[in-house]
C-alpha positions in Angstrom: -200.2 48.8 142.3 -203.6 47.2 143.0 -206.6 48.3 140.9 -210.4 47.7 141.4 -211.9 44.4 140.2 -214.1 45.3 137.0 -216.3 43.2 134.8 -214.7 43.3 131.3 -216.1 41.9 128.0 -214.3 38.8 126.6 -215.6 40.0 123.1 -215.9 43.7 123.1 -219.2 45.3 122.3 -217.7 47.1 119.3 -216.9 43.5 117.9 -220.3 42.2 118.5 -220.0 41.1 122.2 -223.1 41.4 124.6 -223.4 42.1 128.4 -224.4 38.4 129.0 -222.6 36.6 131.8 -221.0 34.3 129.4 -219.2 37.2 127.8 -218.0 38.7 130.8 -214.7 38.2 132.9 -213.3 39.7 136.3 -210.3 41.9 135.6 -208.5 44.4 137.5 -208.5 48.1 136.6 -204.8 48.3 136.2 -205.0 45.2 133.6 -207.9 46.5 131.8 -206.0 49.7 131.0 -205.0 49.6 127.4 -206.9 46.4 126.7 -209.3 48.2 124.5 -210.8 45.8 121.9 -208.3 43.0 122.9 -210.1 39.7 122.4 -209.1 36.2 122.9 -208.7 34.0 119.8 -211.9 32.5 118.8 -212.2 28.7 119.4 -212.3 26.3 116.4 -215.7 25.2 115.1 -214.8 21.7 116.3 -214.0 22.9 119.9 -217.4 24.9 120.0 -219.3 21.9 118.8 -217.7 19.7 121.3 -218.7 22.3 124.1 -222.3 22.4 123.0 -222.4 18.4 122.8 -221.2 18.4 126.5 -223.5 21.1 127.5 -226.8 20.3 129.5 -229.9 19.8 127.3 -231.3 23.2 128.4 -228.2 24.9 127.3 -228.1 23.2 123.9 -231.8 24.4 123.3 -230.8 28.0 124.1 -228.0 27.6 121.6 -230.5 26.2 119.2 -232.9 29.1 119.8 -230.2 31.6 119.4 -229.3 29.8 115.9 -232.8 29.8 114.7 -233.3 33.7 115.6 -229.9 34.5 113.9 -230.7 32.5 110.8 -234.5 32.1 110.5 -234.5 31.8 106.7 -232.0 29.1 106.7 -233.7 27.3 109.6 -236.9 27.2 107.9 -235.2 25.8 104.8 -233.6 23.0 106.6 -236.9 22.1 108.4 -239.0 22.4 105.1 -236.4 20.4 103.0 -236.3 17.8 105.6 -232.4 18.2 105.9 -232.8 18.0 109.8 -232.4 14.4 110.9 -232.8 14.1 114.7 -230.1 12.1 116.2 -227.4 13.2 113.7 
């Protein structure tokens, strides 16, 4: 039986996922049935850092902006305490 192709969340919205393109995958409607809140295992921190290091500069800046917005207090403390050393 063939189903329609749907956009499906990689990380379900109930688990904190978004509608951004990076969180969507194409999946057939038959495969999507019963996949409620089924998520892929999270990659390790080391793998995520490696992916960020290989990303373009503009993508790296988007990650930085997201982190600053998510952790504004900690970002301010790091900058204020001069813990941030460019090039590290």
